[in-house]
N, C-alpha and C positions, 0 to 999 in steps of 0.2 A: 584616307589616311588618318580621317580621325577614329570614319569608325572602327577600326581597327586599333588603335590607343584608347577608344571603349572597347570596347569586346578584351583588352588585354586585362583590361584591369575588373573587371568586370567578372574575366578566368583565375583575380588571381585576389578577390571579394570572398569569389563559393571557395576558392584551394582553401582559402585561413577558416568558412567556416566547414568544411568538411573537415580540417584537420583538426577541430574543435570538437567536431562530433566525435569523430573516430579516438581519439583522447580520452572524452563521458565512457565510450563506451564500454575503450579499454577494463575501466575502474567499472564500471558497472555488469560488464559480462560477467567476470568473478565471483560478482558477490552476489547475483540473480540461478547465477550453475547453479553457488550453497546453500539460497535458499529456498531452489526448486528443490535440493539434496534433503532437502531438511526438510520438508513438504512430503518425500517418501520414507520416509521415521516413520510420520505419523500411525496409530492405527486404531481401527475404529475402535476399541476401549478408550481410548486417550478421547476420541474426539465424546462417548456417551458419558463419559465422567466431565469433561466438562460441565455438557450443555446440563449434565444436572444440581451445577451447582448458582446455586440463589444465590449467594451477591458472592462472587467472583473475586479474587483479587484484583489487584486495581491493573495490573500488568495482562492476564489474561483481558476484560473491558478494553483494555484501550489498544491492546493490538485484534479482537476481534473489529470493537469502534474502526478502524481502518479497513480492515477487512469489509465493513460494515458498507465503509465510503469510495472503494475500490470497484465492488459488485453492487454499486447504486440502490442499498435495500434502504427501506427509509429508515430515519429515527418513531419511533416511539416517541410520545409528550407526554409527558406527568410532571403532574401540581411537581412547584418548587419549592413548596408552604408558605410565600412573602407573596401568595397570586397573583404569582406569575409560573410560566413552565419554562425544564429542564428538554435537555433532545436526549433519549434515551434505547440507546442505541442498545441490550443485553433481548431485549425483546424480538427485535432482527438477530440477530447475532444465535439466538438459537433459533428460529425458524430456519436459516442456512446452512446452523450444525445435522439439523434435521433432512438436509437432501443428503437421498445417498450417493451423490455427488456433486458436495461440496468438494471436495481434494480433487478431483478432477478439474471442474470450476474456477479454481483458482490457480491451476498450473494454464489455460487454457482464458485466461481473460489477461486480454488489452490494457496497462496497470496505465492508463491516458486517460486523464482526466482532463480537460481545457479548462474545468476551475483552479485548477490546484490543491483542491480540497487533500487528492487523494497522496501527494508530493510532503506536502505540507503535518498528516493526518506520520505518512514516516518518518517522513525528520521529528517528527513528536514523541516516533517510536523509538526511535534508535539514542535521540539525547537521553528519554529513562531510559534503556537500556546503558547504557555508556553511565551514567551516573554513578548505576545498582548495582555496573561491573557485571554483565547478564554480557558484553561485546563486547567488541573489540581489544 
């Protein structure tokens, strides 16, 4: 009897987790579908334009920084002018953009990152887009 009660308790806890996950997926899947559809609108000319920018706008840098994190591209370290170093994702971004399979790699990459860095970058991107009126 105690084993059955324990099993029922575990089953109820698992159902709560399952319901939470399904609710999160119901929100996330349309966003993912929209993002994948947006990738399909990009052309080789778009990629070439971006990679030729010597000093791209902040939003382009921010998005590509998040892409670098998600694809695990390491940043370059550049002097900050104060004796320290800054992480620069533009150089690895251009390297990624030069890959002929770049767009496809975005579509098939598993966007999980156990350190949470990927999620925090995308949250930052969404926040900036929201403030600038580009999203939502």
